[in-house]
C-alpha positions as CSV (number, residue, x, y, z in Angstrom):
1,S,-8.8,115.8,-2.4
2,L,-5.5,117.7,-3.6
3,S,-5.2,121.7,-2.8
4,P,-5.6,124.4,-5.8
5,P,-1.7,124.7,-6.2
6,A,-1.1,121.0,-6.2
7,M,-4.0,120.1,-8.6
8,L,-2.8,123.2,-11.0
9,L,1.0,121.5,-10.7
10,T,-0.1,118.2,-11.6
11,M,-2.2,119.1,-14.1
12,L,0.7,121.1,-16.0
13,K,2.8,118.2,-15.8
14,A,0.7,115.9,-17.0
15,G,-0.1,118.1,-19.8
16,V,3.7,117.9,-20.1
17,T,4.4,114.1,-19.7
18,Q,1.7,113.6,-22.2
19,L,2.0,115.9,-25.0
20,K,-1.6,117.2,-24.5
21,S,-3.2,120.3,-23.9
22,V,-4.7,120.6,-20.3
23,S,-8.3,121.8,-20.0
24,P,-8.6,125.5,-20.1
25,R,-11.4,125.2,-17.7
26,E,-9.7,123.3,-15.3
27,V,-6.8,125.3,-15.2
28,A,-9.0,128.6,-14.7
29,S,-10.6,127.0,-11.8
30,A,-7.4,125.8,-10.1
31,V,-6.0,129.2,-10.4
32,Q,-9.3,130.6,-9.0
33,G,-8.5,128.3,-6.2
34,I,-5.3,129.5,-5.5
35,Y,-6.4,133.1,-5.2
36,E,-9.1,132.5,-2.6
37,N,-6.9,130.7,-0.4
38,D,-4.0,133.1,-0.6
39,P,-5.8,136.9,-0.5
40,D,-2.3,138.3,-0.2
41,L,-1.2,136.8,-3.8
42,L,-4.1,138.3,-5.4
43,A,-3.9,141.3,-4.3
44,S,-0.1,141.6,-5.2
45,A,-1.6,140.8,-8.8
46,T,-3.8,143.1,-9.1
47,T,-1.5,145.8,-8.1
48,W,0.9,144.5,-11.1
49,L,-1.9,144.2,-13.3
50,V,-3.5,148.1,-12.3
51,A,0.3,149.7,-12.7
52,G,1.0,147.5,-15.7
53,F,-2.4,149.0,-17.5
54,I,-1.7,152.5,-16.6
55,L,1.9,152.4,-17.4
56,Y,0.4,150.9,-21.2
57,A,-2.0,153.9,-21.1
58,V,0.9,156.2,-20.9
59,G,3.5,154.8,-22.9
60,V,1.0,154.5,-25.9
61,F,-0.3,158.1,-25.2
62,I,3.5,159.3,-25.3
63,F,4.3,157.0,-28.6
64,L,1.3,158.0,-30.2
65,F,1.8,161.7,-29.6
66,S,5.5,162.1,-30.9
67,E,4.6,160.1,-34.3
68,I,1.4,161.9,-35.0
69,N,3.1,165.2,-34.5
70,A,5.9,163.6,-36.9
71,V,3.4,162.4,-39.6
72,L,1.5,165.9,-39.8
73,I,4.7,167.7,-40.4
74,T,5.7,165.2,-42.7
75,R,2.4,165.8,-44.6
76,D,3.0,169.3,-44.5
77,S,6.2,169.0,-45.9
78,D,5.5,166.5,-48.6
79,F,2.5,169.1,-49.7
80,R,5.4,171.8,-50.1
81,T,7.1,169.5,-52.2
82,S,4.3,168.6,-54.4
83,L,3.7,172.6,-55.0
84,I,7.3,173.3,-55.9
85,K,7.2,170.0,-58.5
86,G,3.6,171.2,-60.1
87,G,5.7,174.4,-60.7
88,Y,4.3,176.8,-57.9
89,A,7.7,177.5,-56.7
90,E,7.4,181.1,-57.5
91,R,4.8,181.6,-55.1
92,I,6.4,180.5,-52.3
93,D,8.6,183.1,-50.4
94,S,12.1,181.8,-49.6
95,P,12.3,183.6,-46.2
96,E,9.3,182.4,-45.2
97,L,9.8,178.6,-45.9
98,E,12.8,178.6,-44.6
99,K,11.4,179.8,-41.6
100,Q,8.9,177.1,-42.0
101,E,11.4,174.3,-42.5
102,K,12.9,175.5,-39.4
103,R,9.8,175.6,-37.0
104,E,9.2,172.0,-38.4
105,L,13.0,170.7,-37.3
106,R,12.0,172.4,-34.0
107,K,9.1,170.1,-33.9
108,M,10.6,167.4,-34.5
109,E,13.5,167.8,-32.2
110,P,11.8,165.9,-29.2
111,R,10.5,162.8,-31.6
112,P,13.5,160.6,-30.9
113,Y,13.5,160.6,-27.2
114,L,9.7,160.6,-27.1
115,S,9.3,157.4,-29.1
116,V,12.1,156.1,-27.5
117,F,10.4,156.7,-23.9
118,G,6.9,155.7,-25.1
119,V,8.7,152.1,-26.2
120,V,10.7,152.0,-23.0
121,I,7.1,152.3,-21.0
122,L,5.8,149.7,-23.2
123,F,8.5,147.5,-22.2
124,F,7.8,148.4,-18.3
125,A,4.2,148.2,-18.7
126,M,4.1,144.3,-20.3
127,A,6.6,143.1,-17.7
128,C,4.1,144.4,-14.6
129,L,1.5,142.7,-16.4
130,L,3.3,139.3,-16.6
131,Y,5.0,139.3,-13.5
132,P,2.0,138.0,-11.6
133,L,2.4,134.7,-13.4
134,C,5.9,134.5,-12.1
135,E,4.1,134.9,-8.2
136,L,1.8,132.0,-9.3
137,M,4.6,129.7,-10.5
138,E,6.3,130.3,-6.8
139,A,3.0,129.8,-5.4
140,I,2.5,126.3,-6.9
141,G,6.2,125.2,-6.2
142,L,7.8,125.7,-9.8
143,P,11.0,127.7,-9.6
144,G,10.5,131.4,-10.4
145,A,13.9,132.5,-11.9
146,P,13.4,131.5,-15.5
147,C,9.7,133.1,-15.4
148,L,11.7,136.4,-14.8
149,L,13.9,135.6,-17.7
150,I,10.7,135.0,-20.0
151,V,8.8,138.1,-18.6
152,T,11.8,140.0,-19.2
153,A,12.8,138.9,-22.9
154,G,8.7,138.6,-23.7
155,A,8.4,142.5,-22.5
156,A,11.2,143.7,-24.8
157,F,9.6,141.8,-27.7
158,F,5.9,142.8,-26.8
159,A,7.2,146.6,-26.9
160,I,8.8,146.2,-30.3
161,C,5.8,144.4,-32.1
162,N,3.8,146.8,-30.3
163,A,5.7,149.8,-31.3
164,C,5.7,148.6,-35.1
165,F,2.2,147.8,-35.2
166,Y,1.4,151.3,-34.6
167,L,3.7,152.8,-36.4
168,F,2.1,151.0,-39.4
169,L,-1.4,152.2,-38.4
170,I,0.1,155.6,-38.1
171,W,2.1,156.1,-41.3
172,S,0.2,153.7,-43.3
173,C,-1.6,157.2,-44.9
174,T,1.1,158.8,-45.7
175,R,4.1,156.2,-46.1
176,F,2.2,153.2,-46.9
177,V,5.3,151.1,-48.4
178,A,7.4,151.7,-45.2
179,S,4.6,151.4,-42.9
180,L,4.5,147.2,-44.5
181,I,7.8,147.0,-42.9
182,F,6.8,147.8,-39.7
183,L,3.6,145.5,-40.3
184,L,6.2,142.9,-41.2
185,I,8.0,143.2,-37.9
186,A,4.8,143.2,-36.0
187,V,3.2,140.4,-37.5
188,S,6.1,138.2,-37.8
189,G,6.6,138.7,-34.2
190,S,3.1,137.9,-33.2
191,I,3.8,134.5,-35.0
192,L,6.9,133.7,-34.1
193,L,7.6,134.6,-30.6
194,P,4.8,133.0,-28.6
195,A,6.3,129.9,-29.7
196,G,9.6,130.3,-27.4
197,N,11.7,128.0,-29.8
198,P,15.0,129.7,-29.9
199,I,15.4,129.4,-33.4
200,L,12.6,131.1,-34.4
201,V,13.3,133.7,-32.0
202,M,16.8,134.1,-33.6
203,F,14.9,133.7,-36.9
204,W,12.6,136.5,-36.3
205,I,15.4,139.0,-35.3
206,L,17.1,138.3,-38.3
207,I,13.7,139.1,-40.5
208,S,13.0,142.3,-38.4
209,F,16.4,143.8,-38.2
210,G,17.9,142.9,-41.6
211,S,14.7,144.3,-43.1
212,W,14.5,147.4,-41.3
213,Y,18.2,148.0,-42.2
214,M,18.1,146.9,-45.5
215,Y,14.9,149.3,-46.1
216,F,15.6,152.5,-44.1
217,F,19.4,152.6,-44.3
218,Y,21.0,150.4,-46.9
219,A,18.7,151.2,-49.7
220,P,18.3,155.0,-49.6
221,S,22.4,154.9,-49.5
222,L,22.3,153.4,-53.0
223,Y,20.5,156.5,-54.6
224,D,20.7,160.2,-54.5
225,E,17.8,162.6,-52.6
226,G,15.8,163.0,-55.8
227,E,16.5,160.0,-57.7
228,R,15.0,157.4,-55.0
229,P,12.2,155.1,-56.9
230,W,8.8,155.4,-55.4
231,W,8.7,152.4,-53.2
232,L,11.4,153.7,-51.1
233,Q,10.0,156.1,-48.8
234,D,11.5,157.5,-45.2
235,I,9.2,157.4,-42.0
236,G,10.2,161.6,-41.6
237,K,13.6,162.8,-39.8
238,H,14.0,160.6,-36.7
239,S,17.7,161.2,-36.0
240,L,19.2,163.9,-33.6
241,M,21.8,164.9,-36.5
242,E,18.9,165.4,-39.1
243,N,16.9,167.3,-36.2
244,N,19.0,169.9,-35.2
245,A,22.5,170.6,-36.4
246,Q,23.1,172.8,-33.5
247,I,22.2,170.0,-30.9
248,D,24.7,168.0,-32.5
249,A,27.2,170.1,-32.4
250,E,26.7,170.9,-28.4
251,V,26.4,167.1,-28.1
252,G,29.7,167.0,-29.8
253,K,31.4,169.7,-27.4
254,F,29.8,167.9,-24.4
255,S,31.4,164.4,-25.7
256,K,34.9,166.4,-26.3
257,A,34.5,168.0,-23.0
258,L,33.6,164.6,-21.2
259,R,36.4,162.7,-23.3
260,T,39.1,165.5,-22.3
261,G,37.9,165.4,-18.8
262,G,38.0,161.6,-18.7
263,E,41.6,161.9,-20.2
264,A,42.6,164.5,-17.2
265,L,41.0,162.3,-14.5
266,A,43.0,159.3,-15.9
267,E,46.1,161.8,-15.8
268,D,45.1,162.6,-12.1
269,I,44.7,159.2,-11.3
270,N,48.5,158.0,-13.1
271,E,50.0,160.5,-11.2
272,S,48.6,159.9,-7.9
273,I,49.3,156.3,-8.4
274,E,52.7,157.1,-9.4
275,A,53.3,159.4,-6.3
276,A,51.7,156.6,-3.9
277,R,54.3,154.4,-5.8
278,K,57.0,156.7,-4.9
279,K,56.3,157.1,-1.7
280,A,56.0,153.8,-0.5
281,E,59.3,153.1,-2.2
282,Q,60.7,155.7,-0.2
283,M,58.9,154.4,3.1
284,A,60.0,151.1,2.1
285,E,63.9,152.1,2.0
286,A,63.6,154.2,4.9
287,A,62.5,150.9,6.9
288,R,65.0,149.2,5.4
289,K,67.9,151.6,6.4
290,Q,65.9,151.8,10.2
291,A,65.9,147.7,10.2
292,E,69.9,147.9,9.0
293,E,70.5,150.7,11.6
294,A,68.5,148.4,14.0
295,A,70.7,145.4,13.4
296,E,73.8,147.3,13.8
297,Y,72.8,148.8,17.0
298,A,71.9,145.5,18.5
299,K,74.6,144.1,16.8
300,K,77.0,146.6,18.8
301,Q,75.0,146.3,21.8
302,A,75.6,142.9,21.8
303,E,79.4,143.1,21.3
304,A,79.7,145.6,24.2
305,A,77.8,143.3,26.4
306,A,79.7,140.8,25.5
307,E,83.0,142.5,26.1
308,A,81.8,143.4,29.4
309,A,80.8,140.1,30.1
310,K,84.3,138.8,29.3
311,K,85.9,141.9,31.3
312,Q,83.8,141.2,34.5
313,A,84.8,137.5,34.1
314,E,88.4,138.1,33.7
315,A,88.1,140.5,37.1
316,A,86.1,137.9,38.8
317,A,88.5,135.4,38.1
318,E,91.6,137.5,38.9
319,A,90.0,138.3,42.2
320,A,89.1,134.8,43.0
321,K,93.3,134.2,41.9
322,K,94.1,136.6,44.4
323,Q,92.0,135.4,47.2
324,A,93.2,131.9,46.7
325,E,96.8,133.1,46.2
326,A,96.1,135.0,50.0
327,A,94.1,132.0,51.5
328,A,97.1,130.2,50.8
329,A,100.0,132.9,52.3
330,A,97.7,133.0,55.5
331,A,98.0,129.4,56.1
332,Q,101.7,128.7,55.6
333,P,102.5,130.2,58.8
334,K,100.6,128.6,60.8
335,A,101.5,124.9,59.4
336,E,104.8,126.0,60.0
337,E,103.8,126.9,63.7
338,K,101.8,123.1,64.1
339,K,105.2,121.3,62.8
340,P,107.5,122.0,66.4
341,E,104.5,121.4,68.4
342,E,103.9,118.0,66.8
343,A,107.7,117.2,67.2
344,K,107.5,118.0,70.7
345,T,104.4,115.9,71.5
346,T,106.2,113.3,69.5
347,K,109.2,113.7,71.8
348,M,107.3,113.4,75.0
349,G,105.4,110.4,73.8
350,V,108.9,108.7,73.3
351,I,109.9,109.5,76.8
């Protein structure tokens, strides 16, 4: 009989090659057998699942807290606006109204940070919940790299769709038409994304981000603040520039200081590079001069040595010549003395 990993792999291959679905009960039984045979894999999957559920709860809490607070502030602002339009503006003290609006703006300041932070936590939560599938694929012998890519993309799309669905639920009581845009994004993503078809994914991106930009950014730019149609609604103040001009000014100052610091750092780096280049040129020039001086010194030493060797050779030749002349001069009297003796010997021999 086949082992549970081999059994599951065989069923998956059969389902792909034969283009028919595999029995979910058989797959569940094979997966159960894999986890029973590998307790470490089961412990790892349990850890990832628990971490994912905890992160999901934290992310949902932060996101709901931020958006519900924004809804309550927006409803208060709508109520004041309705009072003003109804002719009750004289009952509202202007200084108190300004103070109330400033308090509401301060309450809305954390919204963009908390909402985005909540969506990021939802992304990591879904990644933790899906990661055990990659470990399971590695356990049955399938490559895990494509699974990591699928988990990352799937977690990102899930976080966006889930956040949009929560936005629809929260804002439907105050901004119903605007909330329908978020419902469109969430429902279309839930239908098109699980297929995994790149064309459908691109189609969903076009639908979701296109509708979001057209409704919340492009369409409002075509109308003045008081002339917008009833169906063109906002979802409260959500940008840093709208929430607090002082923070925006501080951010601008920080950006300017950061840009100035970057320019100063670039100038320092350029000056350091220029100084290093000049120093390298000076060192190269000094090395060249030292090499030339060494070559000139070596040339002079070689010429001096050649001249000394020449003189020594000439002196040796002169000394050898003198010795030869002296030897020749010393040998000449002896030859002259031998000649009379040889003559006498010849005469005696004749007699």
